[in-house]
N, C-alpha and C positions, 0 to 999 in steps of 0.2 A: 653249338651253332649260334651265332649272334642273331638277334632279332632283325627283321627286314627293315624296320623303321629307323634304324641307326641309333636308337637309344637302348642301352642295356639296362637291366633291372636296377643296378646300383645307382646309375645316374638318375633314373626316375625316382628312386627312393630318396635320394638327396634333395631333389627338387621339391617333392612333397614335404619332406622334413623341414626344409627351409621355410616353406609357406606356413606350416603349422607352428614353427618356432616364432615367426612374426606374430601370429595370433597370440601365442602364450606371452611374448614380450609385451604386447599391447595390454593384455589383462594385468600383468604385473605392474606396468606403468600406471594403470588406473587404480591399483591397490596401494601403490607407494606414494604417488604424487597426490597431495590433498586438493580438495576444491574442484571447481569446474575445469581448471586446467588439466587435471588428471583425467577427468571424465572425457574431455575433448580429445586428448592425446590417445586415450584408450579406444575411443570410438574410431578415430582415424586409422590407427595402426591395426586394430582388429579388422576393420573393413578392408584395408589393403591386403592383409593376409588371407581373408576369406575370398576376396576377388582372385587372388593368386591360386588358391585351391580349386575354385570353380573353373578358372581358365585352364589349369592343367588337366582337369577332368575332360573338358571339351576338346582339348588338344589330343588326348589319348583316344577319344571316340573318333575324331577325325582321322588319326593315323590308322586305326582299326578299319575304318571304312575304305581308306585308300588301299590298304593291304588286301582287303577282301575284293575290291574292284580289280586290282592288278592280278590277283589269283584267278578271278573269273575270266579276265581277258586272256591270260596265258592258257587256261583250260580250253577256251573256245578256239584259240589259235591252233592248239594241238589237234582239235577235232576238225580243223579246216574251215571254221566259221569265223565271222568277225562281229564285233559289236556294232549295232546300228548307230549312225551318227545323229546327233541332235542338230537343230537348225543353225546353231552358232558354230558348228564344226568340231566341238569337243565330243568325246565318246559319250553316248547316252548311257544312263544307268537303267534303262528299261530292259526288261527281260527279252531274250530273243524269241522269235516265233517258235511255236511248238513243232517238233518233228512231224514229218508226214505220217498220217495214220492216227494221230492223236488230235482230238478236238479241244478247242478252248472251252472253258466252263461257261455256262450261259450267263448273260448279263443280268444284273439285278433289275427288278421291275422299276425301281426308282433309283436314280443316281444322286450322289451327294449334292446338295444345293438346289435340287429341283423339287417343286411341290408335288405332293401326292395327288393323284387324280381321283376324284369322287365319281363313282360309276352309278 
């Protein structure tokens, strides 16, 4: 069964492999080319390769979040519920209200960003 995000494992491996290959090529350029020119080329090419790797990691995280959000939306639609909408019209990522009979957990005494009260 192919993954829902449209990328199979081999395409993902090729992308990561190319980004890592750019890093290795940059290191080799720094070792082979003498002087500051080699160091500059090494820094630039290694930087480009590392930015590529980090970008791919964030891309994979985003795809995972999209897939989880879609899975949650489908599950709620099967149960007859819908996701609450946010003010801008897009589906909210907030959790749905708890079912009847279950209470929400109590709110903390102090919320993030608020000062603590001295009694």
